[in-house]
C-alpha positions as a printed Julia matrix, in Angstrom:
509×3 Matrix{Float64}:
 -89.94  -51.64  -28.68
 -91.13  -52.05  -25.05
 -88.56  -51.25  -22.3
 -87.46  -54.02  -19.91
 -87.51  -52.11  -16.64
 -85.81  -54.78  -14.46
 -82.95  -55.07  -16.97
 -82.41  -51.32  -16.96
 -82.35  -51.23  -13.18
 -79.76  -54.04  -13.14
 -77.55  -52.31  -15.7
 -77.71  -49.03  -13.75
 -76.85  -50.73  -10.46
 -73.87  -52.55  -12.02
 -72.57  -49.3   -13.55
 -72.91  -47.54  -10.21
 -71.06  -50.35   -8.45
 -68.18  -50.27  -10.95
 -67.99  -46.49  -10.72
 -67.93  -46.57   -6.93
 -65.21  -49.26   -6.98
 -63.08  -47.16   -9.33
 -63.56  -44.11   -7.14
 -62.59  -46.05   -4.01
 -59.53  -47.48   -5.77
 -58.51  -43.98   -6.83
 -58.97  -42.68   -3.31
 -56.83  -45.5    -1.92
 -54.12  -44.87   -4.53
 -54.18  -41.15   -3.79
 -53.89  -41.79   -0.06
 -50.95  -44.13   -0.63
 -49.28  -41.53   -2.84
 -49.78  -38.8    -0.24
 -48.46  -41.1     2.49
 -45.39  -41.86    0.4
 -44.78  -38.16   -0.18
 -45.11  -37.48    3.54
 -42.66  -40.26    4.39
 -40.16  -39.1     1.76
 -40.42  -35.52    2.94
 -39.94  -36.63    6.54
 -36.85  -38.61    5.59
 -35.42  -35.64    3.67
 -36.13  -33.3     6.57
 -34.49  -35.76    8.93
 -31.46  -35.99    6.65
 -31.21  -32.21    6.32
 -31.61  -31.86   10.07
 -28.82  -34.35   10.62
 -26.48  -32.47    8.26
 -27.32  -29.14    9.91
 -26.25  -30.35   13.33
 -23.28  -28.26   14.43
 -20.11  -30.16   15.21
 -18.53  -30.12   18.65
 -15.63  -27.62   18.69
 -14.19  -28.46   22.11
 -11.18  -30.22   20.56
 -10.2   -26.95   18.83
 -10.03  -25.05   22.11
  -8.22  -27.94   23.75
  -5.61  -28.48   21.01
  -4.91  -24.76   20.59
  -5.04  -24.2    24.38
  -7.5   -21.35   24.0
  -9.07  -22.0    27.39
  -5.78  -21.29   29.16
  -4.76  -17.8    30.11
  -1.58  -16.62   28.47
   0.46  -15.86   31.56
   3.6   -15.44   29.48
   2.26  -12.38   27.66
   4.31   -9.99   29.8
   7.58  -11.87   29.25
   6.73  -12.23   25.55
   6.32   -8.46   25.16
   9.52   -7.83   27.1
  11.43  -10.19   24.79
   9.98   -8.41   21.75
  11.22   -5.08   23.09
  14.71   -6.54   23.56
  14.56   -7.86   20.01
  13.6    -4.42   18.7
  16.47   -2.84   20.65
  18.99   -5.32   19.21
  17.71   -4.69   15.7
  17.81   -0.9    15.96
  21.2    -0.74   17.68
  23.14   -3.44   15.83
  21.46   -4.4    12.55
  19.65   -1.36   11.19
  22.75    0.92   11.16
  24.53   -1.6     8.94
  21.47   -1.82    6.68
  21.46    1.93    6.22
  25.21    2.33    5.8
  25.41   -0.23    2.99
  21.9     0.26    1.57
  20.77   -3.3     2.07
  17.2    -2.36    1.17
  18.44   -1.33   -2.27
  19.6    -4.91   -2.75
  16.07   -6.03   -1.88
  14.9    -4.6    -5.2
  16.63   -7.67   -6.63
  15.87   -9.99   -3.7
  14.49  -12.78   -5.9
  17.92  -13.29   -7.43
  19.88  -12.19   -4.36
  18.11  -13.78   -1.42
  14.98  -15.79   -2.27
  12.49  -16.19    0.56
  11.38  -14.09    3.46
  13.13  -10.85    4.31
  12.37   -7.77    6.38
  10.45   -5.02    4.65
  11.88   -1.6     3.9
   8.94    0.16    5.5
   7.68   -0.33    9.02
  10.17   -2.86   10.37
   8.87   -2.55   13.93
   5.46   -3.69   12.71
   7.0    -6.81   11.18
   9.0    -7.59   14.32
   5.98   -7.3    16.6
   3.49   -8.9    14.2
   1.76  -12.17   15.06
   2.36  -15.38   13.09
   0.53  -15.33    9.77
  -1.46  -18.28    8.41
  -2.14  -18.03    4.67
  -4.95  -19.88    2.88
  -4.39  -20.65   -0.82
  -6.14  -22.85   -3.35
  -8.74  -23.04   -6.13
 -12.11  -21.31   -5.81
 -14.85  -22.73   -3.6
 -12.77  -25.44   -1.94
 -13.66  -24.32    1.59
 -10.94  -21.81    2.55
 -13.38  -19.26    3.97
 -15.49  -21.99    5.57
 -12.39  -23.31    7.31
 -11.65  -19.88    8.81
 -15.28  -19.57    9.92
 -15.01  -23.0    11.55
 -11.73  -22.32   13.37
 -12.99  -19.0    14.72
 -16.56  -20.15   15.42
 -18.07  -17.45   13.21
 -21.09  -19.47   12.08
 -24.19  -17.2    11.91
 -22.21  -14.23   13.23
 -22.43  -10.88   11.42
 -18.76  -11.07   10.41
 -18.58  -14.62    9.13
 -16.83  -14.84    5.77
 -19.27  -15.29    2.9
 -19.19  -18.77    1.38
 -20.89  -20.44   -1.55
 -20.57  -22.92   -4.4
 -19.6   -20.13   -6.82
 -16.39  -18.05   -6.59
 -17.2   -15.83   -3.61
 -13.95  -14.33   -2.3
 -12.55  -11.63   -4.58
 -10.51   -9.82   -1.92
  -7.49  -10.54    0.21
  -9.07  -10.65    3.66
  -6.87  -10.26    6.75
  -8.56  -11.47    9.95
  -6.77  -10.13   13.02
  -7.33   -9.33   16.67
  -8.95   -6.11   17.84
 -10.74   -4.72   20.86
 -14.02   -4.62   18.96
 -15.41   -6.18   15.8
 -15.02   -3.95   12.76
 -13.87   -3.98    9.15
 -10.95   -1.9     7.85
 -10.38   -0.72    4.29
  -7.15   -1.63    2.54
  -6.01    1.97    2.14
  -6.34    2.44    5.91
  -4.37   -0.74    6.63
  -1.55    0.37    4.33
  -1.42    3.83    5.91
  -1.41    2.57    9.53
   2.17    2.67   10.81
   1.36    0.27   13.67
   0.73   -2.57   11.19
   3.05   -4.42    8.84
   1.01   -3.9     5.64
   2.41   -0.55    4.45
   4.67   -2.22    1.79
   1.48   -3.35    0.0
   1.08    0.18   -1.37
   3.6    -0.69   -4.08
   0.96   -2.89   -5.77
  -1.24    0.12   -6.5
  -4.6     1.5    -5.51
  -6.44   -1.13   -7.53
  -5.1    -3.8    -5.2
  -5.76   -1.8    -2.02
  -9.41   -1.71   -3.05
  -9.28   -5.53   -3.04
  -7.69   -5.65    0.43
  -9.86   -5.71    3.51
  -9.16   -6.26    7.19
 -11.48   -7.62    9.87
 -10.73   -7.07   13.53
 -12.49   -9.0    16.27
 -11.84   -9.96   19.89
 -10.94  -13.64   19.78
  -8.55  -15.78   21.82
  -7.04  -17.42   18.75
  -6.51  -14.09   16.98
  -4.52  -12.86   19.96
  -1.85  -15.33   18.85
  -2.2   -15.62   15.09
  -3.47  -13.73   12.01
  -5.42  -15.41    9.19
  -5.26  -14.3     5.53
  -7.96  -15.5     3.13
  -7.12  -15.16   -0.55
  -9.18  -15.11   -3.76
  -9.64  -18.54   -5.27
  -7.52  -19.5    -8.23
  -9.54  -19.47  -11.47
  -7.57  -21.02  -14.31
  -9.43  -19.3   -17.14
  -8.74  -15.84  -15.76
  -5.79  -13.73  -16.91
  -3.66  -11.56  -14.63
  -4.83   -8.38  -16.37
  -8.46   -9.16  -15.59
  -7.83   -8.96  -11.83
  -6.59   -5.39  -12.18
  -3.46   -5.96  -10.05
  -0.44   -8.33  -10.07
  -2.05  -11.3    -8.33
   1.08  -13.49   -8.28
   3.25  -10.68   -6.92
   0.76  -10.02   -4.12
   0.64  -13.74   -3.31
   4.45  -13.76   -3.19
   4.43  -10.91   -0.67
   2.13  -12.83    1.65
   3.98  -16.13    1.04
   7.27  -14.51    2.07
   5.74  -13.41    5.38
   3.57  -16.42    6.18
   4.56  -18.78    8.99
   2.13  -21.48    7.84
   0.54  -21.97    4.4
  -2.63  -24.04    3.93
  -3.02  -25.1     0.28
  -6.58  -26.4     0.05
  -8.26  -28.67   -2.5
 -11.56  -30.52   -2.69
 -12.5   -33.73   -4.57
 -13.93  -31.81   -7.54
 -10.94  -29.48   -8.16
  -7.8   -31.57   -8.49
  -6.58  -30.37  -11.87
  -3.54  -28.09  -12.0
  -3.61  -25.18  -14.44
  -1.17  -22.41  -15.27
  -2.08  -20.13  -12.36
  -1.84  -22.92   -9.79
   1.43  -24.11  -11.32
   2.83  -20.59  -11.02
   1.71  -20.5    -7.39
   3.64  -23.68   -6.58
   6.73  -22.19   -8.22
   6.41  -19.3    -5.81
   6.26  -21.76   -2.92
   9.68  -23.24   -3.76
  11.87  -23.24   -0.68
   8.88  -22.99    1.67
   7.96  -26.68    1.65
   8.36  -27.01    5.42
   5.62  -24.42    5.94
   3.14  -25.88    3.44
   0.22  -28.02    4.59
  -1.86  -29.58    1.81
  -5.52  -30.11    2.72
  -8.04  -32.33    0.95
 -11.26  -30.73    2.16
 -14.89  -31.94    1.94
 -13.69  -35.53    2.25
 -16.95  -36.68    3.87
 -18.73  -36.18    0.54
 -17.14  -39.36   -0.78
 -17.34  -43.05    0.02
 -14.14  -44.63    1.33
 -13.2   -46.23   -1.98
 -13.78  -43.04   -3.94
 -11.8   -41.08   -1.35
  -8.78  -43.34   -1.87
  -8.94  -42.73   -5.61
  -9.23  -38.98   -5.15
  -6.3   -39.02   -2.7
  -4.15  -40.78   -5.29
  -5.27  -38.4    -8.04
  -4.28  -35.41   -5.89
  -0.8   -36.84   -5.39
  -0.52  -37.5    -9.11
  -1.44  -33.88   -9.9
   0.94  -32.34   -7.35
   3.92  -34.65   -7.84
   5.54  -32.59  -10.67
   5.07  -29.34   -8.7
   6.63  -30.24   -5.34
  10.34  -30.88   -5.64
  11.11  -32.54   -2.31
  12.66  -35.86   -1.39
   9.81  -36.76    0.96
   6.16  -36.96   -0.12
   4.09  -34.07    1.24
   1.65  -34.69    4.05
  -1.97  -34.36    2.95
  -4.59  -33.74    5.64
  -7.91  -35.36    4.75
 -11.0   -34.06    6.52
 -13.99  -31.75    6.24
 -13.37  -28.34    7.78
 -16.73  -26.72    8.31
 -19.11  -26.27   11.28
 -21.51  -29.14   10.52
 -21.32  -32.8    11.44
 -19.6   -35.26    9.15
 -21.84  -37.03    6.65
 -23.19  -40.38    7.87
 -21.42  -43.61    6.99
 -18.02  -41.92    6.56
 -14.69  -42.26    8.36
 -15.48  -39.81   11.14
 -12.7   -40.92   13.49
 -10.11  -40.62   10.73
 -11.32  -37.15    9.77
 -11.22  -35.96   13.38
  -7.7   -37.31   13.93
  -6.54  -35.58   10.75
  -8.13  -32.34   11.92
  -6.46  -32.55   15.33
  -3.12  -33.26   13.65
  -3.47  -30.1    11.56
  -4.44  -28.09   14.63
  -1.33  -29.36   16.41
   0.78  -27.99   13.55
  -0.95  -24.65   13.95
  -0.4   -24.71   17.69
   3.29  -25.48   17.16
   3.65  -22.31   15.1
   1.88  -20.32   17.82
   3.98  -21.78   20.64
   7.25  -21.14   18.77
   6.33  -17.71   17.44
   8.95  -15.83   19.46
  11.72  -18.35   18.83
  10.95  -18.29   15.09
  11.02  -14.49   15.06
  14.41  -14.36   16.82
  15.8   -16.96   14.41
  14.46  -14.97   11.46
  15.99  -11.7    12.69
  19.31  -13.49   13.19
  19.15  -14.9     9.66
  18.4   -11.39    8.39
  21.39  -10.03   10.34
  23.68  -12.64    8.76
  22.49  -11.58    5.3
  23.07   -7.9     6.09
  26.55   -8.7     7.4
  27.47  -10.71    4.3
  26.2    -7.89    2.09
  28.34   -5.36    3.99
  31.42   -7.6     3.7
  30.89   -7.93   -0.05
  30.44   -4.19   -0.57
  33.55   -3.58    1.54
  35.49   -6.02   -0.62
  34.3    -4.28   -3.8
  35.4    -0.94   -2.31
  38.86   -2.27   -1.35
  39.38   -3.89   -4.76
  38.35   -0.69   -6.52
  40.84    1.34   -4.48
  43.63   -1.18   -5.11
  43.09   -1.18   -8.88
  42.78    2.56   -9.27
  45.77    4.57  -10.41
  46.34    8.18  -11.31
  45.66    7.58  -15.01
  42.81    5.03  -14.6
  39.26    5.65  -15.68
  37.18    4.88  -12.55
  34.12    3.86  -14.55
  36.02    1.36  -16.66
  37.89   -0.04  -13.66
  34.77   -0.62  -11.64
  32.84   -2.01  -14.62
  35.56   -4.61  -15.03
  35.3    -5.53  -11.35
  31.51   -5.78  -11.34
  31.29   -7.72  -14.61
  33.79  -10.35  -13.52
  34.12  -10.43   -9.7
  35.71  -13.89   -9.79
  38.69  -12.46  -11.63
  39.38  -10.3    -8.56
  38.42  -12.99   -6.02
  35.61  -10.87   -4.55
  33.45  -13.75   -3.36
  36.26  -16.24   -2.78
  38.06  -13.85   -0.45
  34.91  -13.53    1.66
  34.7   -17.31    1.9
  38.37  -17.62    2.82
  38.67  -14.86    5.41
  35.29  -14.89    7.14
  34.25  -18.56    7.12
  30.93  -17.65    5.48
  29.14  -20.56    3.85
  29.08  -20.43    0.07
  25.38  -21.29    0.23
  24.7   -18.0     2.05
  26.27  -15.82   -0.63
  23.89  -13.9    -2.91
  24.09  -14.17   -6.67
  26.7   -12.06   -8.41
  24.22  -10.65  -10.93
  22.33   -8.86   -8.14
  25.34   -6.63   -7.48
  25.56   -5.52  -11.09
  22.13   -3.92  -10.69
  22.91   -2.79   -7.14
  26.01   -0.83   -8.12
  24.2     0.41  -11.21
  22.09    2.66   -8.98
  24.56    3.04   -6.08
  27.98    4.38   -7.14
  30.92    2.71   -5.43
  32.32    6.01   -4.16
  29.26    6.51   -1.95
  30.34    3.68    0.37
  32.98    3.7     3.08
  35.09    0.69    3.98
  34.13   -1.23    7.11
  37.26   -0.09    8.91
  36.01    3.49    8.61
  32.55    2.66   10.0
  33.51    3.15   13.65
  32.72    5.83   16.21
  33.62    6.43   19.84
  30.03    6.28   21.08
  28.58    3.66   18.76
  31.54    1.38   18.22
  32.19   -0.41   14.94
  29.23   -1.49   12.81
  30.73   -4.88   12.0
  31.61   -5.54   15.61
  28.08   -4.62   16.72
  26.31   -6.84   14.2
  28.61   -9.79   14.91
  27.96   -9.38   18.61
  24.22   -9.49   17.89
  24.6   -12.61   15.74
  26.92  -14.52   18.05
  25.79  -13.56   21.54
  22.84  -11.18   21.92
  20.26  -12.99   19.79
  21.27  -16.51   20.98
  21.24  -15.18   24.55
  17.74  -13.82   24.07
  16.65  -17.17   22.68
  18.12  -19.08   25.62
  16.48  -16.7    28.09
  13.08  -17.6    26.65
  13.59  -21.35   26.66
  17.02  -22.71   27.52
  16.19  -26.11   26.06
  15.61  -24.56   22.61
  18.92  -22.72   22.41
  21.1   -24.67   19.99
  24.61  -25.32   21.25
  27.49  -23.36   19.87
  25.48  -20.45   18.47
  27.83  -17.96   20.03
  30.91  -19.45   18.44
  32.52  -17.82   15.44
  32.78  -21.22   13.8
  29.01  -21.26   13.48
  28.46  -17.73   12.24
  31.7   -17.1    10.44
  33.16  -14.18   12.35
  35.84  -12.56   10.28
  38.56  -10.06   10.94
  37.13   -7.38   13.19
  37.96   -3.79   12.28
  40.06   -1.92   14.76
  38.29    1.0    16.41
  40.78    3.83   16.25
  38.66    5.85   18.68
  39.14    3.41   21.57
  42.15    2.09   23.37
  42.55   -1.67   23.14
């Protein structure tokens, strides 16, 4: 069959044209795809760049007054020295004479809440206000500390991440230079207030770390970062009594930040136990809903309500708790969120922190006075037990049986009612009766003297000295700091319940 050359040429040219058109179409499609990828990548880079913009921190320095020099430092230290002198001269002798620290072994049933330690008391008196951070894991506790101290990209910023990152109790405090301190060193240092932590064992001290750094804010306050609460972890797996350690820090904290984020609102057994430990400290608790800029406004309202629903059974107060809604980290808020609201909430929380800092000396004096009242009541009760025991003893009586009867049923002998009647002590300030059963179980009654015998020519009477501290010296120190903050009538016996003062047989009246 003869070939038709023109037809072959036409077919070849048409095939070439179609092939070239397909190639051109593919090239155009590829170019469009590449352009789209470039645009998408540029948008993502722009979005990442916008989220990596550091937030302005000037409002932190302004609200906490960090730019101002603390001209009152000299008067503050002088007042602390006066407070130490009052404690050592008027309160500590009564503690030692009636073994108040032995009662502290049963302090949960005797006096719930904060109390002075039995170790380095001077360290607790001179310590700075403590701010404690609690909450589930990875809710932004460490990031919040980094943000408040401006530690972003510094060598000593606290490590943060989406996974559980903090496994230690980290104490961030002021120092002349930046350094880290091991827990065993902190517990052994007599100039600090952490020596009582040795009772939780060496396993815990290995999980305790201190960080010192020169910072204006740390000159006035100490931060404590805690391990996040993990609900599927048992106490034994931590290797130390986690709840007991938390209780120690709770009892000494001036402000407690309980932090949540929108993804961790459920309350498990460990968190429920933590809120039980916070009973009676509601005025010092600040609940924080962190990472709020991750949600749209409508979703944020739902999360806010869900948080209240979860916490309602755990907080037994007549007023609803205040929840601070913001995002506490160094970067700018996410776009299209309630930035002004978040900033106002942040400033409100900073004002609460500043209030604790400004009132640190007044709060410490009030705490020492409350401690002195407790010591005085304890001494009055022990004295009443001693007097009742002497009155009921006869020549043929068995001292063990007599005192057991008194301790088992103190109401039968009007032990507590006589204190209320003769000394004007409030019944709400009396410790539980069961605490004294254990107290006298390890401290025989015949080892204590009556208050009337606790007098000397040089030192005066112990009861007179402690009542003078409660009614005049401590209120006078408070009024010397800020007269406007001295409550009226503190020096009256009607307020403190001065009782019958023992007569000092060594002095002429």
